[in-house]
Every structure is written in structure tokens, then in C-alpha cells.
mmCIF file of the N, C-alpha and C atoms, coordinates in Angstrom:
data_MODEL
# 
_entry.id   MODEL 
# 
loop_
_atom_site.group_PDB 
_atom_site.id 
_atom_site.type_symbol 
_atom_site.label_atom_id 
_atom_site.label_alt_id 
_atom_site.label_comp_id 
_atom_site.label_asym_id 
_atom_site.label_entity_id 
_atom_site.label_seq_id 
_atom_site.pdbx_PDB_ins_code 
_atom_site.Cartn_x 
_atom_site.Cartn_y 
_atom_site.Cartn_z 
_atom_site.occupancy 
_atom_site.B_iso_or_equiv 
_atom_site.pdbx_formal_charge 
_atom_site.auth_seq_id 
_atom_site.auth_comp_id 
_atom_site.auth_asym_id 
_atom_site.auth_atom_id 
_atom_site.pdbx_PDB_model_num 
ATOM 1   N N  . MET A 1 1  ? -12.317 16.215  33.483 1.00 0.00 ? 1  MET A N  1 
ATOM 2   C CA . MET A 1 1  ? -12.816 15.352  34.543 1.00 0.00 ? 1  MET A CA 1 
ATOM 3   C C  . MET A 1 1  ? -11.638 14.687  35.232 1.00 0.00 ? 1  MET A C  1 
ATOM 4   N N  . LYS A 1 2  ? -11.684 14.724  36.560 1.00 0.00 ? 2  LYS A N  1 
ATOM 5   C CA . LYS A 1 2  ? -10.691 14.009  37.353 1.00 0.00 ? 2  LYS A CA 1 
ATOM 6   C C  . LYS A 1 2  ? -11.432 13.106  38.338 1.00 0.00 ? 2  LYS A C  1 
ATOM 7   N N  . VAL A 1 3  ? -11.043 11.848  38.372 1.00 0.00 ? 3  VAL A N  1 
ATOM 8   C CA . VAL A 1 3  ? -11.682 10.854  39.221 1.00 0.00 ? 3  VAL A CA 1 
ATOM 9   C C  . VAL A 1 3  ? -10.735 10.469  40.347 1.00 0.00 ? 3  VAL A C  1 
ATOM 10  N N  . THR A 1 4  ? -11.275 10.374  41.553 1.00 0.00 ? 4  THR A N  1 
ATOM 11  C CA . THR A 1 4  ? -10.510 9.864   42.682 1.00 0.00 ? 4  THR A CA 1 
ATOM 12  C C  . THR A 1 4  ? -11.347 8.805   43.382 1.00 0.00 ? 4  THR A C  1 
ATOM 13  N N  . VAL A 1 5  ? -10.671 7.902   44.060 1.00 0.00 ? 5  VAL A N  1 
ATOM 14  C CA . VAL A 1 5  ? -11.362 6.871   44.839 1.00 0.00 ? 5  VAL A CA 1 
ATOM 15  C C  . VAL A 1 5  ? -10.812 6.843   46.249 1.00 0.00 ? 5  VAL A C  1 
ATOM 16  N N  . ASP A 1 6  ? -11.674 6.510   47.175 1.00 0.00 ? 6  ASP A N  1 
ATOM 17  C CA . ASP A 1 6  ? -11.287 6.344   48.570 1.00 0.00 ? 6  ASP A CA 1 
ATOM 18  C C  . ASP A 1 6  ? -11.419 4.861   48.896 1.00 0.00 ? 6  ASP A C  1 
ATOM 19  N N  . GLN A 1 7  ? -10.306 4.167   48.883 1.00 0.00 ? 7  GLN A N  1 
ATOM 20  C CA . GLN A 1 7  ? -10.338 2.723   49.102 1.00 0.00 ? 7  GLN A CA 1 
ATOM 21  C C  . GLN A 1 7  ? -10.852 2.366   50.496 1.00 0.00 ? 7  GLN A C  1 
ATOM 22  N N  . GLU A 1 8  ? -10.730 3.283   51.437 1.00 0.00 ? 8  GLU A N  1 
ATOM 23  C CA . GLU A 1 8  ? -11.233 3.031   52.797 1.00 0.00 ? 8  GLU A CA 1 
ATOM 24  C C  . GLU A 1 8  ? -12.759 2.960   52.828 1.00 0.00 ? 8  GLU A C  1 
ATOM 25  N N  . LYS A 1 9  ? -13.423 3.656   51.921 1.00 0.00 ? 9  LYS A N  1 
ATOM 26  C CA . LYS A 1 9  ? -14.887 3.666   51.860 1.00 0.00 ? 9  LYS A CA 1 
ATOM 27  C C  . LYS A 1 9  ? -15.447 2.533   50.993 1.00 0.00 ? 9  LYS A C  1 
ATOM 28  N N  . CYS A 1 10 ? -14.624 1.973   50.132 1.00 0.00 ? 10 CYS A N  1 
ATOM 29  C CA . CYS A 1 10 ? -15.087 0.962   49.177 1.00 0.00 ? 10 CYS A CA 1 
ATOM 30  C C  . CYS A 1 10 ? -15.535 -0.308  49.891 1.00 0.00 ? 10 CYS A C  1 
ATOM 31  N N  . CYS A 1 11 ? -16.711 -0.808  49.502 1.00 0.00 ? 11 CYS A N  1 
ATOM 32  C CA . CYS A 1 11 ? -17.222 -2.047  50.091 1.00 0.00 ? 11 CYS A CA 1 
ATOM 33  C C  . CYS A 1 11 ? -17.076 -3.241  49.134 1.00 0.00 ? 11 CYS A C  1 
ATOM 34  N N  . GLY A 1 12 ? -16.503 -3.010  47.957 1.00 0.00 ? 12 GLY A N  1 
ATOM 35  C CA . GLY A 1 12 ? -16.227 -4.097  47.030 1.00 0.00 ? 12 GLY A CA 1 
ATOM 36  C C  . GLY A 1 12 ? -17.420 -4.577  46.234 1.00 0.00 ? 12 GLY A C  1 
ATOM 37  N N  . ALA A 1 13 ? -18.440 -3.754  46.080 1.00 0.00 ? 13 ALA A N  1 
ATOM 38  C CA . ALA A 1 13 ? -19.639 -4.167  45.339 1.00 0.00 ? 13 ALA A CA 1 
ATOM 39  C C  . ALA A 1 13 ? -19.348 -4.442  43.863 1.00 0.00 ? 13 ALA A C  1 
ATOM 40  N N  . GLY A 1 14 ? -18.420 -3.693  43.277 1.00 0.00 ? 14 GLY A N  1 
ATOM 41  C CA . GLY A 1 14 ? -18.010 -3.945  41.895 1.00 0.00 ? 14 GLY A CA 1 
ATOM 42  C C  . GLY A 1 14 ? -18.855 -3.300  40.828 1.00 0.00 ? 14 GLY A C  1 
ATOM 43  N N  . THR A 1 15 ? -19.835 -2.511  41.201 1.00 0.00 ? 15 THR A N  1 
ATOM 44  C CA . THR A 1 15 ? -20.690 -1.859  40.210 1.00 0.00 ? 15 THR A CA 1 
ATOM 45  C C  . THR A 1 15 ? -19.877 -0.950  39.297 1.00 0.00 ? 15 THR A C  1 
ATOM 46  N N  . CYS A 1 16 ? -18.900 -0.266  39.852 1.00 0.00 ? 16 CYS A N  1 
ATOM 47  C CA . CYS A 1 16 ? -18.069 0.630   39.053 1.00 0.00 ? 16 CYS A CA 1 
ATOM 48  C C  . CYS A 1 16 ? -17.329 -0.133  37.955 1.00 0.00 ? 16 CYS A C  1 
ATOM 49  N N  . VAL A 1 17 ? -16.853 -1.306  38.289 1.00 0.00 ? 17 VAL A N  1 
ATOM 50  C CA . VAL A 1 17 ? -16.112 -2.116  37.320 1.00 0.00 ? 17 VAL A CA 1 
ATOM 51  C C  . VAL A 1 17 ? -17.042 -2.605  36.207 1.00 0.00 ? 17 VAL A C  1 
ATOM 52  N N  . LEU A 1 18 ? -18.255 -2.979  36.579 1.00 0.00 ? 18 LEU A N  1 
ATOM 53  C CA . LEU A 1 18 ? -19.225 -3.412  35.574 1.00 0.00 ? 18 LEU A CA 1 
ATOM 54  C C  . LEU A 1 18 ? -19.587 -2.277  34.622 1.00 0.00 ? 18 LEU A C  1 
ATOM 55  N N  . LEU A 1 19 ? -19.711 -1.070  35.154 1.00 0.00 ? 19 LEU A N  1 
ATOM 56  C CA . LEU A 1 19 ? -20.091 0.074   34.333 1.00 0.00 ? 19 LEU A CA 1 
ATOM 57  C C  . LEU A 1 19 ? -18.929 0.632   33.518 1.00 0.00 ? 19 LEU A C  1 
ATOM 58  N N  . ALA A 1 20 ? -17.757 0.709   34.103 1.00 0.00 ? 20 ALA A N  1 
ATOM 59  C CA . ALA A 1 20 ? -16.620 1.368   33.448 1.00 0.00 ? 20 ALA A CA 1 
ATOM 60  C C  . ALA A 1 20 ? -15.324 0.585   33.672 1.00 0.00 ? 20 ALA A C  1 
ATOM 61  N N  . PRO A 1 21 ? -15.196 -0.569  33.035 1.00 0.00 ? 21 PRO A N  1 
ATOM 62  C CA . PRO A 1 21 ? -14.016 -1.417  33.253 1.00 0.00 ? 21 PRO A CA 1 
ATOM 63  C C  . PRO A 1 21 ? -12.704 -0.814  32.757 1.00 0.00 ? 21 PRO A C  1 
ATOM 64  N N  . ASP A 1 22 ? -12.776 0.219   31.912 1.00 0.00 ? 22 ASP A N  1 
ATOM 65  C CA . ASP A 1 22 ? -11.549 0.885   31.471 1.00 0.00 ? 22 ASP A CA 1 
ATOM 66  C C  . ASP A 1 22 ? -11.048 1.893   32.501 1.00 0.00 ? 22 ASP A C  1 
ATOM 67  N N  . VAL A 1 23 ? -11.897 2.213   33.475 1.00 0.00 ? 23 VAL A N  1 
ATOM 68  C CA . VAL A 1 23 ? -11.554 3.219   34.476 1.00 0.00 ? 23 VAL A CA 1 
ATOM 69  C C  . VAL A 1 23 ? -11.337 2.601   35.855 1.00 0.00 ? 23 VAL A C  1 
ATOM 70  N N  . PHE A 1 24 ? -12.102 1.554   36.158 1.00 0.00 ? 24 PHE A N  1 
ATOM 71  C CA . PHE A 1 24 ? -12.050 0.938   37.483 1.00 0.00 ? 24 PHE A CA 1 
ATOM 72  C C  . PHE A 1 24 ? -11.748 -0.552  37.391 1.00 0.00 ? 24 PHE A C  1 
ATOM 73  N N  . ASP A 1 25 ? -11.068 -1.063  38.397 1.00 0.00 ? 25 ASP A N  1 
ATOM 74  C CA . ASP A 1 25 ? -10.830 -2.494  38.551 1.00 0.00 ? 25 ASP A CA 1 
ATOM 75  C C  . ASP A 1 25 ? -10.963 -2.791  40.040 1.00 0.00 ? 25 ASP A C  1 
ATOM 76  N N  . GLN A 1 26 ? -10.799 -4.056  40.397 1.00 0.00 ? 26 GLN A N  1 
ATOM 77  C CA . GLN A 1 26 ? -10.861 -4.465  41.796 1.00 0.00 ? 26 GLN A CA 1 
ATOM 78  C C  . GLN A 1 26 ? -9.642  -5.302  42.132 1.00 0.00 ? 26 GLN A C  1 
ATOM 79  N N  . ARG A 1 27 ? -9.160  -5.133  43.370 1.00 0.00 ? 27 ARG A N  1 
ATOM 80  C CA . ARG A 1 27 ? -8.047  -5.974  43.827 1.00 0.00 ? 27 ARG A CA 1 
ATOM 81  C C  . ARG A 1 27 ? -8.542  -7.401  43.956 1.00 0.00 ? 27 ARG A C  1 
ATOM 82  N N  . ASP A 1 28 ? -7.715  -8.331  43.555 1.00 0.00 ? 28 ASP A N  1 
ATOM 83  C CA . ASP A 1 28 ? -8.085  -9.749  43.610 1.00 0.00 ? 28 ASP A CA 1 
ATOM 84  C C  . ASP A 1 28 ? -8.314  -10.237 45.028 1.00 0.00 ? 28 ASP A C  1 
ATOM 85  N N  . GLU A 1 29 ? -7.508  -9.756  45.968 1.00 0.00 ? 29 GLU A N  1 
ATOM 86  C CA . GLU A 1 29 ? -7.561  -10.313 47.319 1.00 0.00 ? 29 GLU A CA 1 
ATOM 87  C C  . GLU A 1 29 ? -8.785  -9.888  48.118 1.00 0.00 ? 29 GLU A C  1 
ATOM 88  N N  . ASP A 1 30 ? -9.331  -8.693  47.846 1.00 0.00 ? 30 ASP A N  1 
ATOM 89  C CA . ASP A 1 30 ? -10.456 -8.244  48.676 1.00 0.00 ? 30 ASP A CA 1 
ATOM 90  C C  . ASP A 1 30 ? -11.551 -7.488  47.916 1.00 0.00 ? 30 ASP A C  1 
ATOM 91  N N  . GLY A 1 31 ? -11.401 -7.298  46.620 1.00 0.00 ? 31 GLY A N  1 
ATOM 92  C CA . GLY A 1 31 ? -12.435 -6.654  45.820 1.00 0.00 ? 31 GLY A CA 1 
ATOM 93  C C  . GLY A 1 31 ? -12.474 -5.141  45.919 1.00 0.00 ? 31 GLY A C  1 
ATOM 94  N N  . ILE A 1 32 ? -11.523 -4.534  46.604 1.00 0.00 ? 32 ILE A N  1 
ATOM 95  C CA . ILE A 1 32 ? -11.500 -3.085  46.762 1.00 0.00 ? 32 ILE A CA 1 
ATOM 96  C C  . ILE A 1 32 ? -11.137 -2.427  45.423 1.00 0.00 ? 32 ILE A C  1 
ATOM 97  N N  . VAL A 1 33 ? -11.772 -1.284  45.173 1.00 0.00 ? 33 VAL A N  1 
ATOM 98  C CA . VAL A 1 33 ? -11.605 -0.579  43.906 1.00 0.00 ? 33 VAL A CA 1 
ATOM 99  C C  . VAL A 1 33 ? -10.152 -0.160  43.668 1.00 0.00 ? 33 VAL A C  1 
ATOM 100 N N  . VAL A 1 34 ? -9.767  -0.234  42.395 1.00 0.00 ? 34 VAL A N  1 
ATOM 101 C CA . VAL A 1 34 ? -8.477  0.255   41.919 1.00 0.00 ? 34 VAL A CA 1 
ATOM 102 C C  . VAL A 1 34 ? -8.783  1.192   40.764 1.00 0.00 ? 34 VAL A C  1 
ATOM 103 N N  . LEU A 1 35 ? -8.276  2.400   40.822 1.00 0.00 ? 35 LEU A N  1 
ATOM 104 C CA . LEU A 1 35 ? -8.495  3.384   39.767 1.00 0.00 ? 35 LEU A CA 1 
ATOM 105 C C  . LEU A 1 35 ? -7.466  3.179   38.667 1.00 0.00 ? 35 LEU A C  1 
ATOM 106 N N  . LEU A 1 36 ? -7.942  2.909   37.463 1.00 0.00 ? 36 LEU A N  1 
ATOM 107 C CA . LEU A 1 36 ? -7.059  2.676   36.325 1.00 0.00 ? 36 LEU A CA 1 
ATOM 108 C C  . LEU A 1 36 ? -6.769  3.950   35.539 1.00 0.00 ? 36 LEU A C  1 
ATOM 109 N N  . ASP A 1 37 ? -7.718  4.899   35.560 1.00 0.00 ? 37 ASP A N  1 
ATOM 110 C CA . ASP A 1 37 ? -7.571  6.117   34.762 1.00 0.00 ? 37 ASP A CA 1 
ATOM 111 C C  . ASP A 1 37 ? -8.192  7.284   35.510 1.00 0.00 ? 37 ASP A C  1 
ATOM 112 N N  . GLU A 1 38 ? -7.363  8.151   36.074 1.00 0.00 ? 38 GLU A N  1 
ATOM 113 C CA . GLU A 1 38 ? -7.888  9.269   36.856 1.00 0.00 ? 38 GLU A CA 1 
ATOM 114 C C  . GLU A 1 38 ? -8.423  10.403  35.981 1.00 0.00 ? 38 GLU A C  1 
ATOM 115 N N  . ALA A 1 39 ? -8.109  10.371  34.691 1.00 0.00 ? 39 ALA A N  1 
ATOM 116 C CA . ALA A 1 39 ? -8.611  11.377  33.753 1.00 0.00 ? 39 ALA A CA 1 
ATOM 117 C C  . ALA A 1 39 ? -9.152  10.670  32.511 1.00 0.00 ? 39 ALA A C  1 
ATOM 118 N N  . PRO A 1 40 ? -10.303 9.992   32.662 1.00 0.00 ? 40 PRO A N  1 
ATOM 119 C CA . PRO A 1 40 ? -10.840 9.209   31.542 1.00 0.00 ? 40 PRO A CA 1 
ATOM 120 C C  . PRO A 1 40 ? -11.259 10.100  30.370 1.00 0.00 ? 40 PRO A C  1 
ATOM 121 N N  . PRO A 1 41 ? -11.284 9.527   29.164 1.00 0.00 ? 41 PRO A N  1 
ATOM 122 C CA . PRO A 1 41 ? -11.694 10.294  27.991 1.00 0.00 ? 41 PRO A CA 1 
ATOM 123 C C  . PRO A 1 41 ? -13.152 10.735  28.093 1.00 0.00 ? 41 PRO A C  1 
ATOM 124 N N  . VAL A 1 42 ? -13.460 11.785  27.380 1.00 0.00 ? 42 VAL A N  1 
ATOM 125 C CA . VAL A 1 42 ? -14.782 12.403  27.450 1.00 0.00 ? 42 VAL A CA 1 
ATOM 126 C C  . VAL A 1 42 ? -15.904 11.418  27.106 1.00 0.00 ? 42 VAL A C  1 
ATOM 127 N N  . GLU A 1 43 ? -15.645 10.461  26.258 1.00 0.00 ? 43 GLU A N  1 
ATOM 128 C CA . GLU A 1 43 ? -16.690 9.501   25.884 1.00 0.00 ? 43 GLU A CA 1 
ATOM 129 C C  . GLU A 1 43 ? -17.082 8.575   27.032 1.00 0.00 ? 43 GLU A C  1 
ATOM 130 N N  . LEU A 1 44 ? -16.274 8.522   28.085 1.00 0.00 ? 44 LEU A N  1 
ATOM 131 C CA . LEU A 1 44 ? -16.607 7.713   29.254 1.00 0.00 ? 44 LEU A CA 1 
ATOM 132 C C  . LEU A 1 44 ? -17.192 8.541   30.400 1.00 0.00 ? 44 LEU A C  1 
ATOM 133 N N  . ALA A 1 45 ? -17.300 9.841   30.214 1.00 0.00 ? 45 ALA A N  1 
ATOM 134 C CA . ALA A 1 45 ? -17.729 10.738  31.288 1.00 0.00 ? 45 ALA A CA 1 
ATOM 135 C C  . ALA A 1 45 ? -19.076 10.348  31.886 1.00 0.00 ? 45 ALA A C  1 
ATOM 136 N N  . ASP A 1 46 ? -20.066 10.072  31.057 1.00 0.00 ? 46 ASP A N  1 
ATOM 137 C CA . ASP A 1 46 ? -21.399 9.749   31.574 1.00 0.00 ? 46 ASP A CA 1 
ATOM 138 C C  . ASP A 1 46 ? -21.397 8.467   32.401 1.00 0.00 ? 46 ASP A C  1 
ATOM 139 N N  . VAL A 1 47 ? -20.711 7.452   31.928 1.00 0.00 ? 47 VAL A N  1 
ATOM 140 C CA . VAL A 1 47 ? -20.700 6.183   32.645 1.00 0.00 ? 47 VAL A CA 1 
ATOM 141 C C  . VAL A 1 47 ? -19.886 6.282   33.938 1.00 0.00 ? 47 VAL A C  1 
ATOM 142 N N  . VAL A 1 48 ? -18.852 7.103   33.943 1.00 0.00 ? 48 VAL A N  1 
ATOM 143 C CA . VAL A 1 48 ? -18.075 7.314   35.168 1.00 0.00 ? 48 VAL A CA 1 
ATOM 144 C C  . VAL A 1 48 ? -18.919 8.057   36.205 1.00 0.00 ? 48 VAL A C  1 
ATOM 145 N N  . ARG A 1 49 ? -19.655 9.057   35.756 1.00 0.00 ? 49 ARG A N  1 
ATOM 146 C CA . ARG A 1 49 ? -20.562 9.766   36.670 1.00 0.00 ? 49 ARG A CA 1 
ATOM 147 C C  . ARG A 1 49 ? -21.614 8.810   37.238 1.00 0.00 ? 49 ARG A C  1 
ATOM 148 N N  . GLU A 1 50 ? -22.125 7.931   36.393 1.00 0.00 ? 50 GLU A N  1 
ATOM 149 C CA . GLU A 1 50 ? -23.106 6.946   36.859 1.00 0.00 ? 50 GLU A CA 1 
ATOM 150 C C  . GLU A 1 50 ? -22.490 6.008   37.893 1.00 0.00 ? 50 GLU A C  1 
ATOM 151 N N  . ALA A 1 51 ? -21.265 5.550   37.631 1.00 0.00 ? 51 ALA A N  1 
ATOM 152 C CA . ALA A 1 51 ? -20.582 4.672   38.585 1.00 0.00 ? 51 ALA A CA 1 
ATOM 153 C C  . ALA A 1 51 ? -20.430 5.360   39.932 1.00 0.00 ? 51 ALA A C  1 
ATOM 154 N N  . ALA A 1 52 ? -20.078 6.636   39.913 1.00 0.00 ? 52 ALA A N  1 
ATOM 155 C CA . ALA A 1 52 ? -19.935 7.383   41.165 1.00 0.00 ? 52 ALA A CA 1 
ATOM 156 C C  . ALA A 1 52 ? -21.276 7.517   41.875 1.00 0.00 ? 52 ALA A C  1 
ATOM 157 N N  . SER A 1 53 ? -22.339 7.745   41.116 1.00 0.00 ? 53 SER A N  1 
ATOM 158 C CA . SER A 1 53 ? -23.644 7.978   41.726 1.00 0.00 ? 53 SER A CA 1 
ATOM 159 C C  . SER A 1 53 ? -24.254 6.714   42.320 1.00 0.00 ? 53 SER A C  1 
ATOM 160 N N  . VAL A 1 54 ? -23.910 5.555   41.798 1.00 0.00 ? 54 VAL A N  1 
ATOM 161 C CA . VAL A 1 54 ? -24.490 4.300   42.312 1.00 0.00 ? 54 VAL A CA 1 
ATOM 162 C C  . VAL A 1 54 ? -23.563 3.572   43.285 1.00 0.00 ? 54 VAL A C  1 
ATOM 163 N N  . CYS A 1 55 ? -22.385 4.115   43.540 1.00 0.00 ? 55 CYS A N  1 
ATOM 164 C CA . CYS A 1 55 ? -21.442 3.471   44.451 1.00 0.00 ? 55 CYS A CA 1 
ATOM 165 C C  . CYS A 1 55 ? -22.029 3.416   45.865 1.00 0.00 ? 55 CYS A C  1 
ATOM 166 N N  . PRO A 1 56 ? -22.253 2.216   46.400 1.00 0.00 ? 56 PRO A N  1 
ATOM 167 C CA . PRO A 1 56 ? -22.876 2.115   47.723 1.00 0.00 ? 56 PRO A CA 1 
ATOM 168 C C  . PRO A 1 56 ? -22.005 2.638   48.860 1.00 0.00 ? 56 PRO A C  1 
ATOM 169 N N  . GLY A 1 57 ? -20.687 2.672   48.657 1.00 0.00 ? 57 GLY A N  1 
ATOM 170 C CA . GLY A 1 57 ? -19.790 3.168   49.690 1.00 0.00 ? 57 GLY A CA 1 
ATOM 171 C C  . GLY A 1 57 ? -19.445 4.636   49.531 1.00 0.00 ? 57 GLY A C  1 
ATOM 172 N N  . VAL A 1 58 ? -19.974 5.257   48.476 1.00 0.00 ? 58 VAL A N  1 
ATOM 173 C CA . VAL A 1 58 ? -19.664 6.652   48.151 1.00 0.00 ? 58 VAL A CA 1 
ATOM 174 C C  . VAL A 1 58 ? -18.139 6.848   48.110 1.00 0.00 ? 58 VAL A C  1 
ATOM 175 N N  . ALA A 1 59 ? -17.483 5.902   47.445 1.00 0.00 ? 59 ALA A N  1 
ATOM 176 C CA . ALA A 1 59 ? -16.013 5.888   47.400 1.00 0.00 ? 59 ALA A CA 1 
ATOM 177 C C  . ALA A 1 59 ? -15.432 6.572   46.171 1.00 0.00 ? 59 ALA A C  1 
ATOM 178 N N  . ILE A 1 60 ? -16.281 6.990   45.227 1.00 0.00 ? 60 ILE A N  1 
ATOM 179 C CA . ILE A 1 60 ? -15.809 7.578   43.985 1.00 0.00 ? 60 ILE A CA 1 
ATOM 180 C C  . ILE A 1 60 ? -16.196 9.052   43.955 1.00 0.00 ? 60 ILE A C  1 
ATOM 181 N N  . THR A 1 61 ? -15.208 9.899   43.651 1.00 0.00 ? 61 THR A N  1 
ATOM 182 C CA . THR A 1 61 ? -15.447 11.328  43.506 1.00 0.00 ? 61 THR A CA 1 
ATOM 183 C C  . THR A 1 61 ? -15.080 11.749  42.093 1.00 0.00 ? 61 THR A C  1 
ATOM 184 N N  . VAL A 1 62 ? -15.965 12.523  41.473 1.00 0.00 ? 62 VAL A N  1 
ATOM 185 C CA . VAL A 1 62 ? -15.727 13.053  40.134 1.00 0.00 ? 62 VAL A CA 1 
ATOM 186 C C  . VAL A 1 62 ? -15.691 14.574  40.228 1.00 0.00 ? 62 VAL A C  1 
ATOM 187 N N  . ASN A 1 63 ? -14.592 15.146  39.808 1.00 0.00 ? 63 ASN A N  1 
ATOM 188 C CA . ASN A 1 63 ? -14.451 16.611  39.738 1.00 0.00 ? 63 ASN A CA 1 
ATOM 189 C C  . ASN A 1 63 ? -14.398 17.004  38.288 1.00 0.00 ? 63 ASN A C  1 
ATOM 190 N N  . GLU A 1 64 ? -15.301 17.881  37.921 1.00 0.00 ? 64 GLU A N  1 
ATOM 191 C CA . GLU A 1 64 ? -15.388 18.314  36.520 1.00 0.00 ? 64 GLU A CA 1 
ATOM 192 C C  . GLU A 1 64 ? -14.335 19.351  36.179 1.00 0.00 ? 64 GLU A C  1 
# 
């Protein structure tokens, strides 16, 4: 699994951080997503996929 984020699409909702705080964070100044782990461990795969699916800005891409 490889995860990418498009900071231009991010609206700062923070759902990704709530679901997968080991993979995603937010910038302090504006809440835009920061990718912490572009290749998360397999045990986080389901929650990362969920974060991508619920992202309101469609800013997270998961490639299997």
C-alpha cells in the first residue's frame, strides 16, 4: 500500500487524523493534512482506506 495526499484538495476536516493518527497529521497553522507514513503497516490498511473514503476533499489516494 502506498498513500499520497493532495494538500491542495484538503479542506482540513481532520477525519483522517482521527482515524489514523500514525499515518496522518495536520499543520498547526491551517489544518491541512500532513502525511506521516506513505507506506503504513498492513495492520493499518483498513483504517487508511476508510480515511481515504470519508475524506470530504478527496485528498487521499491509496494505491494497493
